[in-house]
N, C-alpha and C positions, 0 to 999 in steps of 0.2 A: 336901582342903580341910576346915577345921574347921567342923563344924556348930554353929550358935549354941546356947549352953547353956541358954537360957531357954525351953525347950519345956515344955508341960504334961506330955508323956510323951515319953521319949526312945526312939529306935529306931536301929538301924544303917542306914546308907545303903543303899537298895535297889539291886540289880543284877538283870540278867536271870536270873541263876542262883538268886536268893533270893526273887523275887516271881513271882506267878502271871502267866503271859503272857496278854495280852488284845489283840484287834485294836484298831487306832486308831479313835476315833469319827469320825463325819463332821465336816467342818470346824467347829470349836467356835465360831468367830466368827459362824457363820451359823445353826446349828441348835441347839436344846436338846439336852442330852446325855441323851435318853431311852433307857432300856435297850432293846436289840433282842432278838429271840427267842433268840439264842445266848448271851445274857448274863443270863438271868433269875436264875441262881443266884449271880451275882457279888456281892462285897461292895458294889460301887457300886449294883447293882440294888436291893438291900435298903435302902440309904440313900435312893435315889430314891423308893422306895415311901413312906417316912416323910415325905419332903418333899412329895410329891404329895398325900398324905393330909391334910397340914396346909394345903393350898390355896395353897402358896407359888409355884406356877408360873402362877397365873392372872394375866392382864393387869391393868394399873391405868390405864385410859384417862383417868380423872379426874385422877390424879396427874400424868401426863405432859402433859395439856392445860394444867394450871396451871403446871407447871415450864417447858415450852417457851414459854408466854405470858410468864412473868416474865423469862426470859432474853432473849426477843425485845424486850421493853420496855426492859430494861437496855441492850441493844445500840442501840436507837433513841435512848434518852436520852443515851448517850455521844456518838453522832454529832451529835445536836441541840446538845449543849453545845459540841462542837467548832466547829460552824459559827457558833453564837451568840457565842462568845468571840473568834473571829478571831485577829488578831495579838496574842498575849499569852503570857507565860511560864506562866500558869496552865494552859496547854494540857498541860503535863507531868503535872498531876494527872489530866487527862482521859486521857492516854496510859496512866498506871498503871491507872486504872479500866478502860479498854478491854482492857488486857492480861489482867485477871482475867475480864472478860466473854468474851474469846476462849477462855480456858481452860474456862469453863462451856459454851460452844458446842461445844468439842472433846469434852467429856464427853457432851453431848447426841448428837453424831454417833456416839460410841462406843455408846451405848445403842440408837440406831437401827440401827446395823450388826449388833448382836446380836439384832435382832428383839425387843427388850424392849418396844418401843412398839407396833409393828404385827406381826401374826403372818405377814402375807404379804410376799413378797420385793419386789414392785413398789413399794408405798408406803415400805418400809424403805429401798430404794435411792434412791428419789426424795428422800426426806427427808434421807438421808445426803449426797447430792450438793448439795442446797440449803444445808444447814448447813455441810458441810465445804468443798466447792469454792467456792461463792459467798460463804458467810458469813465464813470465816476463811482461805481460800486454801490449803487442804490437800486433796490429791487423795483422794477417797473410795476409788477403785479401788486406788490404790497402797497406802493404809493397810490396806484390807481384805485384800489379798493377804498383806501382811506380818503382820498381826495374827492371821489364821487359822493361819498356820504357827507362830506363837508359842504359840497356845492348844493346838495339837495336841501340841507337844513343848516345854513350858516348860523353860528352862534347859538344853536339850541343845545342846552346843557346836557340833555340825555341823548341827542341824536348826532351831534357834530363831534367827531373824535378829536378835533383840534381844541375844544374847550372842555374836555373831560379832565378831571384832576389827575395829575401824574406827580411830577416833582413840584410843579406850580399849581396854584388854585386860581380859578377865573371868576368866582363869584363868592359873596359872603356866605352863602349856604354851603358851598364846598369848603370854605375855610373853617366853618363851625364843625364840619364832619371830618376834617383832616386829622390824620394820625401819623406818627412816625416821621419819616423824612419830609413829606410835604408840609407837615405842621411846623417842623423846625425851619425849613427854608421859607415857608410862607410868612414868617415874621418880618423878613427883610427881602422879600422876593423882588421888589422894585430895584433895590441896590444890586442884587445878585443877577439880574436878568441878563445883562450883556456879558458878564463873566461866564455865566452858564452857557451862553451861546458858543463859546469856544469849544464846547464839547458836543455841539449839535452835529457836526460832521461825523464824528465817531458814532454818535447815537444812531444816525441814519444807516451806517454800515451794520451795526449790531441788530437793529430792528429788521433790516432786510434779511439777514441770515436767519433770525428767529422766525420770520414769516414763512420760510420754506416749509415749516412743519404745519402751517395752517391749512385746514381743509378747503378753504375758499380759493387757495392759490392755484391758478391755471398754469399749465406748462412748467411745472415746478422743476422738472429735470433740466429744461433749457435755461430757466431762470438761475438755477443753482450753478450750472456749468459756466455761464457768462459771469456770474457774480464771483465765483471762486477763481476764475481765470484772472479777473481784474485784481482781486486781493492778492493772489499769488504773485502776479507780475509786479504789482506795486511794491510789495514788501521785498521781493527779490531784488528789484532795482535799487531800493534804498540801502539794503544791507550788504549788497555786493559791491556797490560803487563807493559807499561812504563808511567810515569807521562807526562803531555803534553809537557813540555819543552824538556825533553829527547827524546820524540817521534818525535818532530819536528827536533831535531838535528840529530837523526838517519835517518829520511826520507831525509833530505837535503844531508847528507854525502853519504848515499847509492846511491841516484839518481845522485849526482855529480860525484862520482867515475864511475858509470855506463856510464854516458854521456861522460866524458873525455876519458874513455877507448875506447868506440865505435868511437869517433871522431879521436882518435889517430890511430885507425886501418884504417878508411876509408879516412881521409883527404889526406894521402900520395898517394893514388891510382891514382887520376886524377887532383887534384888541382895544378895549375901551368903548366899543360901540354897544348898543342895547343887546342884551341876551334874552333868549326865549326859554321857557320851561313848560313841561306838561303839555296841555292842550293849546298853548299859544301857537297859532298857525295862521298868520296873515296870508293874503293872496301872494302869488309868486312875485309880482312886481315889488310889493312893499317888503316882502321877506328878504329880497336880495338887496334892495336899496337901503333900507333902514339899518341893516346890520353891517354895512360896508362903508369904508372911508376911502376917498380919493386923495392922492397926493399931487399937489400942483408942481409944475416944473416944465422945463423945455425938452428939447430933443435928447440932451444928455441924461436927464432924469428918466426918460422913456428907455434909453439904452441900458442904463445901469440897473433899472428895476424891471427890465424886460416887458414894459408895457403894463405891468401889474399895478402901477400907480393909478391906472384907470380901473380900479377894482370894481366899482359899481357896474360899469359897462361890461367888464369881463364876466361878472356873475350873471348878468342878464343875458349875455350872448357869448357863452363860453367857447363856441367854435369860430367866433369872429377873429380873423387874423389880427395879430397884435398891432400892426401899423395902422389899422383902421380905428382903433379904440379912441384915439385923440379926437377924430372927427365925430365919432358917435357920442362923445362926452357932451358936446354942445346940444345935440338933439335930445339926449336923455335928461340933461339938466333943465332945459326949457320945458320939457314935457312934465317933469316932476313939479316944476313951479306952477304949471297950469292946474295940476291936480292937488296942489298943496301938500306934496310929499317931501319930507325933509331930505335934502341932498347935502351930505357933509363932505367938505373938501378943505384940506389944510396944506401948509408947507411940510416938507419932510421932517425937519427938526420938531415942529409942533406935533406931528403925528407920533413921533417917538415919545414926546413929553406926555401926550394924552394916554398912550399905552402904559407908560410907567406910572402915571398918576392913578390909573385904573388898578394896576397891580398893588399899589400901596393902599388904596381904598378897600379893596376886597380882602386884604390881609389884616384889616383892623380887628376882626373878632379874635384872631389868634394872639394879637398883641395885647388884647384886653382893653 
């Protein structure tokens, strides 16, 4: 696969033979990537020392109290407007607004899962289930299992669930092996990517319900209760307040905005970056940096993307509070330059363009 050319420093794609082997960290979606005793001399340990000395791993309770309060107020305002308007096509504006609010709630659930808000597991899980299951109808346990595996092995075709073939294919090898719907969609998946994102919100709900049957799911009774409470209340509100046609229009637009918003946040993070297969396993620092892409921008970009535009720093320090990621970026970028490690950063539109170009390139074997 062609590595994007707009790196601050270029390096060859790492393999197990060319990079220092290092044991996998504890699940990155749960714990901070603090160096352990056997890794004190590693490149990552030295970077962690700089980050820790700068105080960037400290919690930000005031920031998260304000952020969660504002998102909660926006959620309440959206549903207050919904019930106040009643039968009106202005409800489509409310649907669009709530689609964005649901995206912000998903970002809040993400930070809770990474223990950026609370240091202890109990409050983090409770908050994650309230915001995820009850607030937006997405299973916290399902997402947590999936996201932890992604963090441990980003862009690894056998180990990262985010790049396993489903409807879309992410590598030319996957394209050659594709059959049925993935093969049909893969021919034009770059053009279909954003239209397909309109269904991503619904896909999250369906996947969450299906996951309740999975053996790995913890607290499935609680997960199911909160999930079905959300779904029942959501559908009851729509079809009791609105006539059927208007209710379906609200549902589609709301879920479409939610899905496109989430996809626009997460697609730039890794799509189009180098992928790993088989025994390819660079050390932790290089595994996280070389498979991730940062998105440049100001405070508005940080707000809209939930800080995940600083994806490299987030993958290196998953429990770092999101408002610290911008400051960490300078330290990480300079450190990577010292070591000659490629650090890839683009604008938002360019990041989408690179992801779409990658989708088009990997679909080439299907098109012949």
